[in-house]
C-alpha positions as CSV (number, residue, x, y, z in Angstrom):
1,M,-35.6,130.9,-2.4
2,A,-36.8,128.7,-5.3
3,L,-40.1,129.8,-6.7
4,I,-42.4,127.7,-8.8
5,G,-44.3,129.8,-11.3
6,I,-47.9,128.9,-12.2
7,L,-49.2,130.4,-15.4
8,G,-52.8,130.1,-14.5
9,G,-56.3,131.6,-15.0
10,M,-57.1,129.1,-17.8
11,G,-59.6,128.6,-16.1
12,P,-59.7,130.2,-12.7
13,L,-61.3,127.2,-10.9
14,A,-58.8,124.8,-12.5
15,T,-55.9,126.9,-11.3
16,V,-57.2,126.8,-7.7
17,D,-57.7,123.0,-8.0
18,F,-54.1,122.6,-9.2
19,M,-52.8,124.6,-6.2
20,Q,-54.9,122.5,-3.8
21,Q,-53.4,119.3,-5.4
22,V,-49.9,120.6,-4.9
23,I,-50.5,121.5,-1.3
24,A,-52.2,118.1,-0.6
25,L,-49.4,116.2,-2.2
26,T,-46.8,118.1,-0.2
27,N,-48.6,117.3,3.0
28,S,-48.6,113.7,2.0
29,A,-44.9,113.9,1.5
30,G,-44.5,115.0,5.1
31,A,-45.1,118.7,5.3
32,S,-46.6,119.5,8.6
33,R,-46.1,123.3,8.8
34,D,-46.1,126.3,6.5
35,Q,-42.3,126.4,6.1
36,Q,-42.2,122.8,4.6
37,H,-44.4,123.7,1.6
38,L,-43.2,124.8,-1.8
39,E,-43.1,128.5,-2.7
40,L,-45.5,129.3,-5.6
41,L,-45.9,132.5,-7.6
42,V,-49.2,132.5,-9.4
43,A,-49.8,134.6,-12.5
44,H,-53.6,134.4,-12.7
45,L,-54.3,135.6,-16.2
46,P,-57.9,134.7,-17.2
47,H,-57.9,137.3,-20.1
48,I,-55.6,135.2,-22.2
49,P,-57.5,134.5,-25.4
50,D,-59.4,131.2,-25.6
51,R,-57.0,128.4,-26.5
52,S,-59.6,126.1,-28.0
53,E,-61.2,128.8,-30.1
54,A,-57.8,129.6,-31.5
55,L,-57.0,126.0,-32.3
56,L,-60.4,125.7,-34.1
57,G,-59.7,128.8,-36.2
58,S,-62.4,130.9,-34.6
59,G,-60.3,133.1,-32.2
60,E,-57.1,135.0,-31.9
61,S,-53.9,133.3,-31.0
62,P,-53.2,133.2,-27.3
63,L,-49.4,132.8,-27.9
64,P,-48.5,136.5,-27.4
65,A,-50.4,136.6,-24.1
66,L,-48.9,133.3,-23.0
67,L,-45.4,134.6,-23.7
68,R,-46.1,137.8,-21.7
69,G,-47.2,135.5,-18.8
70,I,-43.9,133.5,-19.2
71,D,-42.0,136.8,-19.2
72,M,-43.7,137.9,-16.0
73,L,-42.8,134.7,-14.2
74,N,-39.2,134.8,-15.5
75,R,-38.7,138.4,-14.4
76,N,-39.6,137.1,-10.9
77,E,-36.8,134.5,-11.3
78,V,-38.9,131.4,-11.0
79,E,-37.0,128.1,-11.3
80,L,-39.9,126.1,-12.9
81,I,-43.1,127.0,-14.7
82,V,-46.3,124.9,-14.8
83,I,-49.4,125.6,-16.8
84,P,-52.6,123.9,-15.6
85,C,-54.3,124.1,-19.0
86,N,-54.0,121.3,-21.6
87,S,-54.9,123.4,-24.6
88,A,-52.2,125.9,-23.9
89,H,-49.6,123.1,-24.4
90,H,-50.2,123.2,-28.2
91,W,-47.8,126.2,-28.0
92,Y,-45.4,124.4,-25.6
93,D,-42.4,124.5,-27.9
94,A,-42.7,128.2,-28.4
95,M,-43.2,128.8,-24.7
96,R,-40.3,126.5,-23.7
97,T,-37.9,128.2,-26.2
98,H,-38.9,131.6,-24.8
99,S,-38.5,130.8,-21.1
100,R,-35.5,130.9,-19.0
101,A,-37.1,128.4,-16.6
102,P,-38.0,124.8,-17.6
103,I,-41.7,124.1,-18.2
104,I,-43.4,120.8,-17.3
105,H,-45.5,119.4,-20.1
106,I,-49.0,118.4,-18.7
107,A,-49.8,116.0,-21.5
108,E,-46.5,114.1,-21.2
109,A,-47.0,113.8,-17.5
110,S,-50.6,112.5,-18.0
111,V,-49.8,109.9,-20.8
112,A,-46.8,108.6,-18.7
113,A,-49.3,107.8,-15.9
114,L,-51.4,105.4,-18.1
115,P,-51.1,101.7,-17.3
116,P,-49.7,99.9,-20.3
117,E,-52.3,97.2,-20.2
118,A,-55.0,99.7,-21.0
119,S,-54.4,99.8,-24.7
120,R,-57.4,101.8,-25.8
121,V,-57.5,105.2,-24.3
122,A,-60.1,108.0,-24.5
123,V,-58.9,111.5,-23.9
124,L,-61.6,114.0,-23.0
125,A,-60.5,117.5,-23.9
126,T,-61.6,120.7,-25.5
127,G,-62.5,120.6,-29.2
128,G,-59.3,122.5,-29.9
129,T,-57.1,120.1,-28.1
130,F,-58.7,117.2,-29.8
131,Q,-58.3,118.8,-33.3
132,S,-54.7,119.7,-32.5
133,G,-53.8,116.0,-32.1
134,L,-51.8,116.8,-29.0
135,Y,-52.7,113.7,-27.1
136,Q,-53.3,111.4,-30.1
137,R,-49.6,111.8,-31.1
138,M,-48.3,111.1,-27.6
139,L,-50.6,108.1,-27.2
140,A,-49.5,106.6,-30.6
141,A,-45.8,107.1,-29.7
142,R,-46.3,105.0,-26.6
143,G,-48.3,102.3,-28.3
144,F,-51.8,103.3,-27.2
145,E,-54.9,103.4,-29.4
146,S,-56.9,106.6,-29.1
147,I,-60.7,106.3,-28.9
148,D,-61.9,109.6,-30.3
149,P,-65.3,111.1,-29.6
150,D,-67.8,111.6,-32.4
151,D,-69.2,115.1,-33.0
152,A,-72.1,114.8,-30.6
153,T,-69.9,113.4,-27.8
154,Q,-67.4,116.2,-28.3
155,R,-70.2,118.7,-28.0
156,R,-71.1,117.1,-24.7
157,I,-67.5,117.4,-23.5
158,D,-67.3,121.1,-24.6
159,A,-70.6,121.8,-22.8
160,C,-69.3,120.2,-19.6
161,I,-66.2,122.4,-19.7
162,R,-68.2,125.5,-20.3
163,E,-70.5,124.7,-17.3
164,V,-67.5,124.3,-15.0
165,K,-65.9,127.5,-16.2
166,A,-69.3,129.2,-15.4
167,G,-69.2,127.7,-11.9
168,R,-72.2,125.4,-12.6
169,I,-70.6,122.1,-11.5
170,D,-73.9,120.3,-11.0
171,A,-75.0,121.1,-14.6
172,S,-71.6,119.9,-15.9
173,T,-72.0,116.3,-14.7
174,E,-74.9,115.4,-17.1
175,H,-72.8,116.2,-20.1
176,L,-69.8,114.4,-18.8
177,A,-71.8,111.3,-17.9
178,A,-73.2,111.1,-21.5
179,A,-69.8,111.5,-23.0
180,L,-68.3,108.8,-20.8
181,D,-71.2,106.4,-21.7
182,W,-70.4,106.8,-25.4
183,L,-66.7,106.4,-25.0
184,L,-67.0,103.3,-22.8
185,S,-69.5,101.8,-25.3
186,H,-66.9,102.2,-28.0
187,G,-64.2,100.3,-26.2
188,A,-62.3,102.8,-24.0
189,Q,-60.2,100.9,-21.4
190,A,-58.8,104.0,-19.7
191,I,-59.8,107.7,-19.5
192,V,-57.7,110.8,-19.4
193,W,-59.2,114.1,-18.2
194,G,-57.4,116.1,-20.9
195,C,-58.8,119.4,-19.7
196,T,-58.3,120.7,-16.2
197,E,-62.0,121.6,-15.8
198,L,-63.1,118.0,-16.2
199,P,-61.8,116.7,-12.8
200,L,-64.0,119.2,-11.1
201,A,-67.1,117.9,-12.8
202,A,-66.0,114.3,-12.3
203,R,-65.8,114.6,-8.5
204,E,-69.5,114.9,-8.4
205,M,-70.1,111.6,-10.2
206,D,-69.9,107.8,-9.8
207,L,-67.1,106.9,-12.2
208,P,-66.5,103.7,-14.1
209,A,-64.1,101.1,-12.6
210,I,-61.4,101.7,-15.2
211,P,-58.1,103.6,-14.9
212,I,-58.7,107.4,-15.0
213,V,-55.8,109.8,-15.3
214,D,-56.4,113.3,-14.0
215,S,-54.2,115.8,-15.9
216,T,-54.4,118.3,-13.0
217,L,-53.2,115.7,-10.5
218,E,-50.4,114.4,-12.8
219,L,-49.1,117.9,-13.3
220,A,-49.2,118.5,-9.6
221,R,-47.4,115.2,-8.9
222,A,-44.7,116.2,-11.4
223,T,-44.4,119.7,-9.9
224,V,-44.1,118.4,-6.3
225,S,-41.6,115.7,-7.3
226,Y,-39.5,118.2,-9.1
227,G,-39.5,120.6,-6.2
228,L,-38.9,118.1,-3.4
229,A,-36.1,116.4,-5.3
230,R,-34.3,119.8,-5.2
231,G,-35.1,120.5,-1.5
232,W,-37.3,123.5,-2.4
233,N,-39.6,122.7,0.5
234,S,-36.9,123.4,3.1
235,P,-36.4,127.0,4.4
236,R,-33.1,128.5,3.3
């Protein structure tokens, strides 16, 4: 048995969305019955302290709780860990060093999916992720220019994320649409949903005809690819 561990609950809806993406991608790869799907062990831990607040200096560090989640998954002998929360990946190096199992990096998977011709990229993420420079560094390393939101636009993005976490998807779309309008007017040629709540809001909208990278989907693609390449979808 090869278990894939999901360190989730950040937030709850985003974790469920990630699992749905994994299942859909496995179906697309040929799974037609239960026994052809990947085995997932989900640590749904919504009480982990807010990652964005910690990065902005207004909340406690989530790292001890993240490491306890990693320990829980490792005790259950998972062979891979995935974390469908972008902000948590600020602590990726500490988590990876702590873990017996490898951990896929959500931002690396997302940036790798960008088309090279879209040179100016806007990453929509929590204020904490933005301030951490997580995506900006990766974009620069690959030759992309980051189109960063102004303060008002970042407040719109944060408001969208809060509405999704509260289950108010309809209310989230107004904020996301306004943020997109500003970023497009400032030259964005591609968009990255750099928070796993944002794809849930975006599905209710008419989106611009430019490349859009969904970090939840890219993490799911990397997860399924990793598992299928090792035959983890086949009963032992």
